[in-house]
C-alpha positions as CSV (number, residue, x, y, z in Angstrom):
1,M,-27.3,-32.8,1.8
2,L,-25.7,-29.7,0.3
3,E,-24.1,-29.9,-3.1
4,E,-20.4,-29.7,-2.8
5,I,-18.5,-27.5,-5.2
6,E,-14.8,-28.2,-5.7
7,I,-12.7,-25.1,-6.3
8,P,-9.0,-24.6,-5.5
9,V,-9.3,-21.2,-3.6
10,V,-12.0,-19.4,-1.7
11,I,-11.4,-15.7,-1.0
12,V,-13.5,-14.3,1.9
13,G,-13.9,-10.6,1.6
14,G,-14.6,-8.4,-1.4
15,G,-12.9,-5.2,-0.4
16,G,-9.7,-3.8,-2.0
17,C,-7.6,-6.7,-0.7
18,G,-10.0,-9.5,-1.9
19,L,-10.8,-7.9,-5.2
20,T,-7.2,-7.4,-6.2
21,L,-6.4,-11.0,-5.1
22,S,-9.2,-12.2,-7.3
23,C,-7.8,-10.3,-10.3
24,F,-4.2,-11.6,-9.7
25,L,-5.4,-15.2,-9.4
26,S,-7.4,-14.9,-12.6
27,N,-4.3,-13.6,-14.4
28,Y,-2.4,-16.6,-13.1
29,G,-5.1,-19.0,-14.2
30,V,-6.2,-20.1,-10.7
31,K,-9.9,-21.0,-10.3
32,H,-11.4,-19.4,-7.3
33,V,-14.6,-18.0,-5.8
34,L,-14.9,-14.7,-3.9
35,L,-17.5,-14.4,-1.1
36,E,-18.5,-10.9,0.2
37,K,-21.3,-10.5,2.7
38,H,-22.2,-7.0,1.6
39,T,-24.3,-6.5,-1.6
40,G,-22.1,-3.7,-2.9
41,T,-18.7,-2.1,-2.7
42,S,-17.6,0.4,-0.1
43,I,-19.6,3.6,0.5
44,I,-16.8,5.1,2.6
45,P,-14.0,7.2,0.9
46,K,-11.2,5.8,3.1
47,A,-8.0,4.2,1.8
48,H,-7.7,6.8,-1.0
49,Y,-3.9,7.0,-1.3
50,L,-2.3,4.6,-3.8
51,N,1.4,4.6,-3.5
52,Q,3.9,4.0,-6.3
53,R,4.4,0.4,-5.4
54,T,0.6,-0.2,-5.7
55,M,0.4,1.7,-9.0
56,E,3.2,-0.3,-10.6
57,T,1.6,-3.6,-9.4
58,L,-1.7,-2.7,-10.9
59,R,0.0,-1.6,-14.0
60,N,1.8,-4.9,-14.3
61,H,-1.6,-6.7,-14.1
62,D,-3.4,-4.5,-16.6
63,M,-5.6,-2.9,-13.9
64,V,-4.5,0.7,-13.9
65,E,-6.0,2.3,-17.0
66,E,-9.3,3.5,-15.6
67,I,-7.6,4.4,-12.3
68,L,-5.3,6.7,-14.1
69,Q,-8.3,8.3,-15.8
70,K,-10.0,9.0,-12.5
71,T,-7.2,9.5,-10.0
72,C,-6.0,12.9,-8.8
73,P,-3.3,14.4,-11.0
74,P,0.0,14.9,-9.3
75,R,-0.2,18.7,-9.5
76,H,-3.3,18.6,-7.3
77,M,-1.6,16.5,-4.6
78,S,1.8,18.1,-4.4
79,Q,1.5,20.0,-1.1
80,V,0.2,19.6,2.4
81,A,-0.5,22.5,4.6
82,W,-1.2,23.6,8.2
83,Q,-3.3,26.8,8.4
84,T,-5.8,28.6,10.6
85,S,-8.9,28.5,8.5
86,L,-10.1,28.5,4.9
87,G,-12.4,31.5,5.3
88,G,-12.9,34.4,7.8
89,S,-11.6,37.9,7.9
90,G,-10.1,38.2,11.3
91,P,-6.4,38.8,12.0
92,F,-5.7,35.1,12.5
93,D,-7.9,33.8,9.7
94,R,-6.7,32.3,6.4
95,Q,-3.1,32.3,7.6
96,V,-0.8,29.5,6.3
97,I,1.3,28.5,9.2
98,S,3.5,26.1,7.1
99,K,3.4,23.8,4.1
100,F,5.7,21.5,2.3
101,E,5.8,19.4,-0.9
102,C,4.5,15.8,-0.7
103,F,4.5,12.7,-2.9
104,G,7.1,14.1,-5.3
105,G,6.0,17.8,-5.2
106,H,6.2,19.9,-8.3
107,D,8.0,18.8,-11.5
108,G,11.5,20.1,-11.8
109,T,12.6,19.7,-8.1
110,E,15.0,17.0,-7.0
111,F,12.3,15.6,-4.8
112,A,9.9,15.3,-7.7
113,E,12.7,13.8,-9.9
114,S,13.3,11.0,-7.4
115,Y,9.6,10.0,-7.5
116,K,9.6,10.1,-11.4
117,R,13.0,8.3,-11.6
118,D,12.3,5.4,-9.2
119,A,9.0,4.0,-10.5
120,P,7.1,3.8,-13.8
121,L,4.1,5.6,-12.3
122,R,3.5,8.3,-9.8
123,S,1.3,7.9,-6.7
124,G,-2.5,8.1,-7.1
125,N,-5.4,9.4,-5.0
126,L,-8.7,7.7,-5.5
127,P,-11.2,7.1,-2.7
128,L,-12.3,3.6,-2.0
129,F,-15.9,4.1,-3.0
130,R,-14.6,5.0,-6.5
131,L,-11.7,2.5,-6.6
132,E,-13.6,-0.7,-5.5
133,P,-16.2,-0.6,-8.3
134,I,-13.3,-0.5,-10.8
135,L,-11.6,-3.5,-9.1
136,K,-14.9,-5.4,-8.9
137,K,-15.6,-4.9,-12.6
138,I,-12.2,-6.2,-13.5
139,A,-12.5,-9.2,-11.1
140,E,-16.0,-10.1,-12.6
141,Q,-14.7,-9.8,-16.1
142,R,-11.8,-12.1,-15.4
143,N,-13.8,-14.6,-13.2
144,P,-17.4,-14.5,-14.4
145,G,-20.1,-15.8,-12.0
146,K,-17.6,-16.4,-9.2
147,V,-17.3,-12.9,-7.6
148,L,-20.2,-13.3,-5.3
149,F,-21.4,-10.3,-3.3
150,G,-24.3,-10.8,-0.9
151,H,-22.7,-14.2,0.1
152,Q,-21.5,-14.7,3.6
153,L,-19.2,-17.4,4.9
154,V,-21.2,-19.4,7.5
155,D,-18.5,-21.9,8.6
156,F,-15.5,-23.8,7.5
157,T,-13.5,-26.8,8.6
158,D,-9.9,-27.6,7.7
159,E,-9.7,-31.3,7.1
160,G,-6.0,-31.4,6.5
161,S,-5.8,-32.1,2.8
162,S,-8.7,-29.7,2.0
163,I,-11.2,-27.2,3.6
164,I,-14.9,-27.5,3.6
165,A,-16.5,-24.0,3.5
166,T,-20.2,-23.2,3.7
167,A,-21.6,-19.9,2.4
168,S,-25.1,-18.4,2.5
169,D,-26.6,-16.0,0.0
170,E,-29.2,-13.3,0.5
171,A,-32.0,-15.8,0.1
172,A,-30.4,-17.9,2.9
173,I,-29.5,-20.6,0.3
174,E,-26.4,-22.4,1.4
175,R,-23.6,-23.8,-0.7
176,T,-20.6,-25.8,0.3
177,Y,-17.2,-25.5,-1.3
178,R,-14.3,-27.9,-1.0
179,C,-11.2,-26.0,-1.6
180,K,-7.4,-26.3,-1.1
181,Y,-7.0,-22.9,0.5
182,I,-8.9,-20.0,2.0
183,I,-7.6,-16.5,2.0
184,A,-9.1,-14.3,4.8
185,A,-9.4,-10.8,3.3
186,D,-12.3,-10.1,5.8
187,G,-10.6,-7.4,7.8
188,G,-10.1,-9.8,10.7
189,R,-13.7,-9.9,11.6
190,T,-14.5,-13.6,11.4
191,I,-11.9,-16.1,10.2
192,G,-8.9,-15.0,12.4
193,P,-10.9,-15.1,15.7
194,K,-12.3,-18.5,14.8
195,L,-8.8,-19.8,14.3
196,G,-7.5,-18.3,17.5
197,V,-5.3,-15.7,15.9
198,K,-4.4,-13.0,18.4
199,M,-4.1,-9.4,17.3
200,E,-1.3,-8.0,19.4
201,G,-0.7,-4.3,20.1
202,L,-2.5,-1.1,21.0
203,T,-6.2,-0.5,20.6
204,N,-8.5,2.4,21.1
205,I,-5.8,5.0,20.8
206,T,-8.0,7.8,19.6
207,D,-11.6,8.0,18.4
208,M,-11.7,9.4,14.8
209,V,-14.6,10.8,13.0
210,S,-14.7,11.2,9.2
211,V,-17.4,13.3,7.5
212,H,-17.8,12.8,3.8
213,F,-19.6,15.7,2.2
214,S,-20.2,17.7,-0.9
215,A,-19.5,21.5,-0.9
216,D,-18.1,24.2,-3.1
217,L,-14.8,25.2,-1.7
218,S,-13.3,26.5,-4.9
219,E,-13.1,30.1,-3.6
220,Y,-10.9,29.0,-0.7
221,W,-8.9,25.9,-1.7
222,D,-5.3,25.9,-3.0
223,D,-5.1,23.8,-6.2
224,R,-1.9,22.2,-5.0
225,Y,-3.1,20.8,-1.7
226,F,-3.5,17.1,-1.1
227,A,-4.6,17.8,2.5
228,C,-4.9,20.8,4.8
229,H,-4.9,20.8,8.5
230,F,-6.8,23.5,10.3
231,I,-5.8,24.8,13.7
232,N,-8.4,26.5,15.8
233,G,-6.3,29.0,17.8
234,E,-9.2,30.4,19.6
235,C,-10.2,27.1,21.2
236,S,-6.6,26.0,21.5
237,T,-7.2,22.2,21.9
238,V,-6.3,19.4,19.5
239,F,-9.8,18.1,19.6
240,E,-11.1,21.3,18.2
241,S,-8.9,21.1,15.1
242,G,-9.2,18.9,12.0
243,A,-8.1,18.2,8.4
244,I,-9.7,18.1,5.0
245,V,-8.8,16.0,2.0
246,P,-10.5,16.4,-1.5
247,M,-12.3,13.3,-2.8
248,G,-13.1,14.2,-6.4
249,P,-14.5,13.4,-8.8
250,N,-13.0,16.7,-10.1
251,W,-9.8,17.6,-8.4
252,G,-8.0,20.6,-7.0
253,K,-10.2,23.5,-5.9
254,H,-13.0,22.2,-8.1
255,S,-13.3,19.0,-6.1
256,K,-17.0,18.4,-5.4
257,E,-16.5,16.0,-2.5
258,W,-14.4,16.2,0.6
259,V,-13.6,14.4,3.8
260,F,-13.2,16.1,7.1
261,H,-11.2,14.2,9.8
262,C,-11.1,15.0,13.4
263,G,-10.3,13.2,16.7
264,F,-11.8,12.8,20.1
265,A,-10.5,11.5,23.4
266,M,-11.8,8.0,24.0
267,D,-13.5,9.2,27.2
268,D,-15.2,12.2,25.5
269,Q,-19.0,11.7,26.2
270,N,-19.8,13.9,23.2
271,R,-17.8,12.0,20.6
272,H,-20.9,10.4,19.1
273,N,-22.9,13.6,18.9
274,D,-23.1,13.7,15.1
275,S,-25.5,16.7,15.1
276,A,-22.7,18.9,16.4
277,L,-20.2,18.0,13.6
278,I,-21.5,20.1,10.8
279,P,-21.7,23.4,12.9
280,R,-18.2,22.5,14.1
281,I,-16.8,22.1,10.6
282,R,-18.3,25.4,9.5
283,Q,-16.9,27.1,12.6
284,L,-13.4,25.6,12.1
285,L,-13.3,26.6,8.4
286,K,-14.7,30.0,9.2
287,I,-17.4,29.6,6.5
288,P,-20.6,29.9,8.6
289,D,-23.0,29.7,5.6
290,L,-21.2,26.9,3.8
291,E,-23.8,24.7,2.1
292,M,-22.9,21.0,2.8
293,E,-24.5,17.8,1.6
294,V,-23.4,15.1,4.1
295,H,-23.1,11.7,2.6
296,K,-21.7,9.6,5.5
297,I,-20.3,10.1,9.0
298,S,-18.0,7.4,10.1
299,H,-16.6,6.6,13.6
300,W,-13.5,4.5,13.9
301,A,-10.8,3.9,16.5
302,I,-7.1,4.3,15.9
303,E,-5.2,1.1,16.7
304,K,-1.9,-0.6,16.0
305,V,-2.3,-4.4,16.0
306,L,-0.5,-7.3,14.3
307,A,-1.6,-10.9,14.0
308,D,0.6,-13.3,15.9
309,K,0.4,-15.5,12.8
310,Y,-0.5,-15.0,9.1
311,R,-1.2,-18.7,8.4
312,V,-3.1,-21.4,10.2
313,G,-3.1,-24.7,8.2
314,R,-4.6,-24.0,4.8
315,V,-5.9,-20.5,5.8
316,F,-3.9,-17.4,5.0
317,L,-4.6,-13.9,6.4
318,A,-4.2,-10.9,4.2
319,G,-4.7,-7.1,4.5
320,D,-6.4,-5.8,7.6
321,A,-6.9,-9.4,8.8
322,G,-3.2,-9.4,9.5
323,N,-2.4,-5.9,10.6
324,R,-4.2,-2.6,11.3
325,R,-2.4,0.6,11.9
326,P,-3.0,4.4,12.1
327,P,-3.9,5.8,8.6
328,T,-0.9,8.1,8.4
329,T,1.3,7.3,5.4
330,G,-1.7,5.4,3.9
331,L,-0.2,2.0,4.4
332,G,-3.4,0.0,4.8
333,L,-4.8,-0.8,1.4
334,N,-1.3,-0.6,-0.2
335,T,0.0,-3.3,2.2
336,A,-3.1,-5.4,1.6
337,I,-2.6,-5.3,-2.2
338,E,1.0,-6.4,-1.7
339,D,-0.2,-9.3,0.5
340,S,-2.6,-10.3,-2.3
341,L,0.2,-10.3,-4.9
342,N,2.6,-12.3,-2.7
343,I,0.2,-15.1,-2.0
344,A,-1.4,-15.2,-5.4
345,W,1.7,-16.2,-7.5
346,K,2.8,-18.7,-4.9
347,L,-0.6,-20.4,-4.9
348,A,-0.6,-20.4,-8.7
349,M,2.8,-22.2,-8.8
350,V,1.8,-24.8,-6.2
351,L,-1.6,-25.5,-7.7
352,K,-0.1,-25.9,-11.1
353,G,2.5,-28.3,-9.8
354,Q,5.4,-26.0,-10.6
355,A,6.6,-25.7,-7.1
356,S,6.5,-27.5,-3.8
357,E,3.8,-26.6,-1.3
358,S,6.6,-25.6,1.0
359,I,7.0,-22.3,-0.8
360,L,3.7,-21.2,0.9
361,D,5.7,-21.2,4.2
362,S,7.4,-18.1,3.0
363,Y,4.2,-16.0,3.0
364,E,4.1,-15.4,6.7
365,P,7.8,-14.4,7.3
366,E,7.7,-12.1,4.3
367,R,4.4,-10.4,4.8
368,R,4.2,-10.4,8.6
369,A,7.6,-8.7,8.7
370,V,6.4,-5.9,6.4
371,G,3.1,-5.7,8.4
372,E,5.0,-5.2,11.6
373,I,7.2,-2.4,10.1
374,N,4.2,-0.7,8.6
375,C,2.3,-0.9,11.9
376,D,5.2,0.7,13.7
377,W,5.6,3.3,11.0
378,G,1.9,4.2,11.1
379,L,2.0,4.8,14.8
380,F,5.3,6.6,14.5
381,T,4.0,9.1,12.0
382,F,0.6,9.4,13.8
383,S,2.4,10.2,17.1
384,N,4.6,12.8,15.5
385,S,1.4,14.9,15.1
386,A,1.4,15.4,18.8
387,V,4.8,17.1,18.5
388,I,3.4,19.5,16.0
389,N,0.3,20.2,18.1
390,T,2.5,21.0,21.1
391,A,4.6,23.4,19.0
392,L,1.4,25.1,17.7
393,G,0.0,25.6,21.2
394,L,-2.4,22.7,21.6
395,I,-1.4,21.4,25.0
396,P,-4.2,19.8,26.9
397,G,-5.4,21.8,30.0
398,E,-3.5,25.0,29.1
399,R,-6.0,27.0,27.2
400,E,-4.8,30.5,28.1
401,A,-1.1,29.7,27.6
402,N,-2.0,28.0,24.3
403,Q,-3.8,31.1,23.0
404,V,-0.9,33.3,23.9
405,R,1.5,30.9,22.2
406,F,-0.7,30.7,19.1
407,H,-1.1,34.5,18.8
408,S,2.6,35.0,19.0
409,L,3.0,32.9,15.8
410,F,1.7,35.9,13.8
411,E,3.6,38.7,15.6
412,D,5.6,41.0,13.2
413,T,8.6,40.9,15.6
414,D,11.9,39.0,15.8
415,K,10.3,36.7,18.4
416,G,7.4,36.0,16.1
417,R,9.6,35.3,13.1
418,S,11.8,33.0,15.1
419,F,8.8,31.2,16.4
420,R,7.3,30.8,13.0
421,A,10.5,29.5,11.6
422,Q,10.9,26.9,14.4
423,V,7.2,25.8,14.1
424,S,7.8,25.4,10.3
425,R,10.8,23.2,11.0
426,I,8.7,21.0,13.3
427,I,5.9,20.8,10.8
428,D,8.4,19.8,8.1
429,S,9.2,16.7,10.3
430,Q,5.8,15.3,9.2
431,A,7.4,14.6,5.9
432,I,7.8,11.1,7.4
433,E,4.1,10.7,6.6
434,F,3.7,12.5,3.3
435,C,7.1,11.9,1.7
436,A,7.8,8.3,2.8
437,H,9.4,7.3,-0.5
438,G,11.8,4.9,1.2
439,I,9.0,3.1,3.1
440,E,6.8,2.8,0.0
441,L,9.4,1.4,-2.3
442,G,12.2,0.3,0.0
443,F,10.6,-2.5,2.0
444,R,12.6,-5.7,2.0
445,Y,12.2,-9.4,3.0
446,P,15.0,-10.4,5.5
447,M,14.0,-14.0,5.0
448,G,11.6,-16.0,2.8
449,L,11.6,-17.3,-0.7
450,L,15.0,-15.9,-1.6
451,L,18.7,-16.7,-1.4
452,H,21.0,-14.2,0.1
453,D,24.3,-13.6,-1.7
454,G,26.4,-12.7,1.3
455,S,26.7,-9.0,0.6
456,P,26.2,-6.7,3.6
457,P,22.7,-5.3,4.0
458,T,22.0,-2.0,2.2
459,A,21.7,1.0,4.5
460,R,18.2,2.4,4.9
461,D,17.1,6.0,5.6
462,P,15.9,5.9,9.2
463,L,13.4,8.7,8.4
464,G,12.0,6.7,5.4
465,L,12.3,9.7,3.0
466,R,15.1,8.4,0.7
467,Y,14.7,5.3,-1.4
468,D,18.0,3.6,-2.1
469,P,17.5,1.1,-5.0
470,T,19.4,-2.2,-4.8
471,T,19.4,-5.6,-6.5
472,Q,20.2,-7.5,-3.3
473,P,17.9,-10.5,-2.9
474,G,14.8,-9.7,-0.8
475,H,14.4,-6.2,-2.3
476,R,12.1,-4.8,-5.0
477,L,13.7,-4.8,-8.5
478,P,14.8,-1.2,-9.3
479,H,12.9,0.4,-12.0
480,A,14.8,1.6,-15.1
481,W,13.7,2.3,-18.6
482,I,15.1,-0.1,-21.2
483,E,14.8,-0.1,-24.9
484,V,14.0,-2.9,-27.3
485,G,13.7,-1.8,-30.9
486,K,11.6,1.3,-30.9
487,L,9.8,0.3,-27.7
488,V,10.7,1.6,-24.3
489,I,9.6,-0.5,-21.3
490,S,10.4,-0.7,-17.6
491,T,12.5,-3.4,-16.1
492,H,9.3,-4.3,-14.2
493,D,7.7,-5.2,-17.5
494,L,10.1,-8.2,-18.0
495,V,7.9,-10.1,-15.5
496,S,4.6,-10.6,-17.1
497,N,1.3,-11.0,-15.4
498,K,1.8,-14.8,-15.7
499,P,3.4,-16.6,-12.8
500,G,6.9,-16.6,-14.3
501,F,10.4,-15.4,-13.4
502,A,12.7,-13.1,-15.2
503,L,16.5,-13.2,-15.5
504,I,18.5,-10.1,-16.2
505,T,22.1,-10.4,-17.4
506,D,24.1,-8.8,-20.2
507,S,25.9,-9.6,-23.4
508,E,28.4,-11.9,-21.5
509,G,25.6,-13.9,-19.8
510,G,25.0,-16.5,-22.4
511,D,25.4,-19.4,-19.9
512,W,22.6,-18.0,-17.7
513,E,20.3,-17.9,-20.7
514,I,20.9,-21.6,-21.4
515,A,20.3,-22.4,-17.8
516,A,17.0,-20.4,-17.9
517,R,15.8,-22.5,-20.8
518,N,16.6,-25.7,-18.8
519,I,14.7,-24.4,-15.9
520,S,11.7,-23.6,-18.0
521,K,11.8,-27.2,-19.4
522,H,12.3,-28.8,-16.0
523,H,9.9,-26.9,-13.9
524,G,7.4,-25.8,-16.6
525,I,7.9,-22.2,-15.5
526,E,8.6,-19.4,-18.0
527,V,11.9,-17.7,-17.3
528,V,12.2,-14.6,-19.5
529,T,15.9,-13.7,-20.1
530,A,16.8,-10.1,-20.7
531,R,20.3,-9.2,-21.7
532,I,20.8,-5.5,-21.1
533,G,23.8,-3.7,-22.6
534,D,25.2,-1.8,-25.5
535,N,25.6,-5.0,-27.6
536,A,22.6,-6.8,-26.2
537,F,19.0,-7.2,-27.2
538,Y,17.8,-4.7,-24.6
539,R,19.5,-1.4,-24.2
540,D,19.8,0.8,-21.2
541,Y,17.6,3.7,-22.3
542,D,18.9,6.5,-20.1
543,D,22.1,4.8,-18.6
544,R,20.3,4.3,-15.3
545,W,20.3,0.5,-15.2
546,N,24.1,0.4,-15.5
547,A,24.3,2.4,-12.2
548,L,21.7,0.3,-10.4
549,K,22.4,-3.3,-11.5
550,G,24.9,-4.1,-8.7
551,I,26.5,-6.9,-10.7
552,Q,29.7,-7.2,-12.8
553,A,29.9,-8.1,-16.5
554,G,28.3,-11.5,-17.0
555,G,26.5,-11.5,-13.6
556,A,22.8,-12.3,-13.3
557,I,19.7,-11.3,-11.3
558,L,16.7,-13.6,-10.8
559,I,13.3,-11.8,-10.4
560,R,10.2,-13.3,-8.9
561,P,6.7,-12.8,-10.3
562,D,6.1,-9.9,-7.8
563,N,9.2,-8.1,-9.1
564,M,11.1,-8.9,-5.9
565,I,14.6,-10.3,-6.3
566,A,15.1,-13.9,-5.4
567,W,18.7,-14.5,-6.2
568,R,21.7,-13.0,-7.9
569,S,25.2,-13.8,-9.0
570,I,27.4,-10.7,-8.9
571,Y,29.9,-12.5,-11.1
572,K,29.9,-14.4,-14.3
573,S,29.0,-18.1,-14.1
574,R,31.8,-20.5,-13.5
575,L,29.7,-23.6,-14.1
576,Q,27.9,-22.9,-17.4
577,G,24.9,-21.5,-15.5
578,K,24.4,-24.4,-13.2
579,E,24.4,-22.1,-10.2
580,L,21.1,-20.7,-11.4
581,E,19.5,-24.1,-11.9
582,V,20.6,-25.1,-8.3
583,A,19.2,-21.9,-7.0
584,M,15.9,-22.3,-8.7
585,D,15.6,-25.9,-7.3
586,Q,16.3,-24.6,-3.8
587,L,13.7,-21.9,-4.2
588,L,10.9,-23.9,-5.7
589,L,11.5,-27.2,-3.9
590,G,12.9,-25.9,-0.6
591,G,11.1,-22.7,0.3
592,T,12.5,-20.9,3.3
593,E,15.9,-19.2,3.7
594,E,17.0,-21.7,6.3
595,Q,16.3,-24.7,4.1
596,S,18.1,-23.0,1.2
597,K,21.2,-22.4,3.3
598,M,21.3,-26.0,4.3
599,K,21.2,-27.2,0.7
600,L,23.9,-24.8,-0.3
């Protein structure tokens, strides 16, 4: 009989999702084991874009220092371009068709200022094969001996009050774990199908090929480019074009490694002919003698699928196990990390007896709603590239007409100038992919572990470009710099990496502070109180918080451990802060929005 190891949580999958979850659980003091069937971290440079929400989350959990040292500096990821080629000397070679600023652009512009203003850190760019070793090292330091690579889940059985999971290592030695919960961070490969979870949506949209290679492109590359799309006007088909993204470890034109992405029709019989890819890249770039060291060629299918459920009994799905979408806007890993944070603090409170198990019911409505939005947005931004391709003259089956259209782009005539201006306008529409500030920071939970205050929903930018900060429940806490003594911190720093809450009020919110102490005593949960104002302990460093807070003098805002807003009172307490105590009881003992409304 196998020895049975008791442990509260088993994580299945040691990619970016599982590793960050392990780090969060360790910070929250939750014992767990991570099982990853592979013996090492990713060898593929996918999932390289880390948006501002991810960066601030990793910052809050003391995980960002090495990432900041190795990530691409903002100046080297401030533009995205469409051009004909990198090299060549023909009349249509090395021509920039259009370009625009991305991810905050250059310092000094209003676009850049919004990115700097709305979060404590800018976006990052670090390929997964460099990011995952950092995350693995942190996870192993925080949970020694229980981050197990080369260990595969063999089977599991949900017995109602616990789960029995069997794992096997490289030597085929099996171990059995009795746990309270399993988190499926396995990409949807094993656990979801075993549980009967259905992935609903579109599959096999396009066959994509990614070629990871080393080469010296310093003579050709613009230091500002995050990515460059190349349009082969001579061949005039979308499947004879492609895009390149630098992958470091140096950045800008001195990047040593690159990834070339291109697509094939799913019925193309030559799509797996890898021997033709390197000549094709040289031809497209117009650098026929380019020396290339190929590291990896990856084939993958574009899909947009969403799990019909994110929870089955004591098993929770996170990351790609719950949703998979086109890579445009880079929402995959970023969504997975947010899934991990959401379930981590809730598990911590339940396992420590600080909250009812019913709060776990909020994971699915919160994260599945965001997963659905991000799936839709990924397909929306991916599909928009077809509009650009049509404008450029990449219409299937119309080679001659396409070539004429493409050549007219560069005519020194009124017609050519008008055509270039219109094409540039159409290319600018892809800002929905590269400037999705509102999507990255403006996601919200319509229902879940929160109490609405009756205020009308905040309007959202339908193009996802503009982020409108708000303190309405269900939204991310707006970032603002606040001052305490000689120290300047973010409002996000009020919630520590322990599973506690924060309460923001002002110099007239004394009743809320007393109520917060009562909550800490009753529930055993730390509630940090921050009074922000001219005559308060915390001061508004640059007068931004006063414009964002959305409450009147004496009001209060309750912030969850994931820096999402759970409750607020726009006005000063009328019951010596009892409203806050009732709200916290409803949140931690009730769980869902519907239950909370009934108790109110």
